[in-house]
N, C-alpha and C positions, 0 to 999 in steps of 0.2 A: 504494500500500500504506500503510495507516494503522496505526501501532503505538502502543499506549498507552505513554507514557513511564514510567508507574509499573509496568509489567510486569517481573517478574524475568526476566533473560536466560534462565534454565533453562526458562522456560515458552514461549519463542519457538521457532518452526519454524526449520529451516535457512535457508530463504529470507529470513525476517525477520532472522535474525542476519547474513546476508550483506548485506542492505540497510543495516543499522546500520553495518557495517564500511565500506561504500562511502560512506555519508553522512559518516562521520568523516573519511575521506580528502578528500571534497569540502570539508568545513568547514575543515580545517587546511591545505588547498592545499599538500600536500607536493610537493617538487621531484621526487621519484621515488616512484611508486606501484606497488607489486607486488600484482598481482591474480591469485590462484591459484584458477582455476575460478570466477570471479565470477558467472557466470550460472547455475551449478548451482542447482537448487531454486527458480529464479525462473520466473515466467510470462513469456509473450511480451512483454507491455508493460513489465514490470520489467527484462527482459533488454535491451530496446531502450534503456531509460533508462541502463543501465550502459554500453552501447556509445556512446551519445550523450555521456555523461560523459567517457569515454576520449578521444573526438574533441575535445571542448571543452578538456580539459586539455592535449592536444597543441597545439591552436591557441594556448593561453596560454603555451607554452614549457615545459611540464612533461613529463617522461618517464614512461613506464609499461612495466612488464614484465607481459604479459598471458598467463597460462598457461591453456591450454584444450585440450580435445579437439574443439571445435566449429570446424571449418575455415571455415565461413561467417561466424562471428563474427570470426575473425582477419582475413579479407579486408575486413571493414568498418572495422577500426581500425589494422591494422599497417602499418609501413613495411618492417620486416624480419621474416622468419619463420625461426625456428631450430627444427629438428626433431631430437628425440632419440628413438632407437629402441633398445630393450634396453640403456639406460644409456649409449649412445654417440652421439656427434654423427653425425647422418645427413644434415644439410644446413643451410646458412645462406644464404638467398636474399633478395633484395629483392622485395617483393610485386609491384611494377610490372614486374619482369623475369621473372615466372614465371606459371604457371597453376595453377588448383586441381588439375588432373589431375597436374601435375608434383609438387606438394606431396604429393598422395596417394601418388604413387610413392615419395617419400622416406619417408613414414610407413610404408608397407607393405613397403618394400624391393624393390618391383617397378618396373621401368623402364616408362614409358608411351611 
């Protein structure tokens, strides 16, 4: 995604704004990066770049909080999965100790 650096922020799409926010986190190499729906409004290629970024930052010793509704994205990057449903804690599991179906059960409130 190429964004003209002279473009006013108000003229950018949601995906372009998201890309700028992620680029800032990359540039400043924050110790903790909070990503709230970072792949929303992004194409497949841009989404994969975000997921790759999260993995790379983890490998460099940085922590991330990755908030998303996309369970497949979580499984690519998370060590722990915390599920909230109707404003309450529904589960806190290690990714390598659970399955996507079990997490879906936590999300929906249905046992698998």
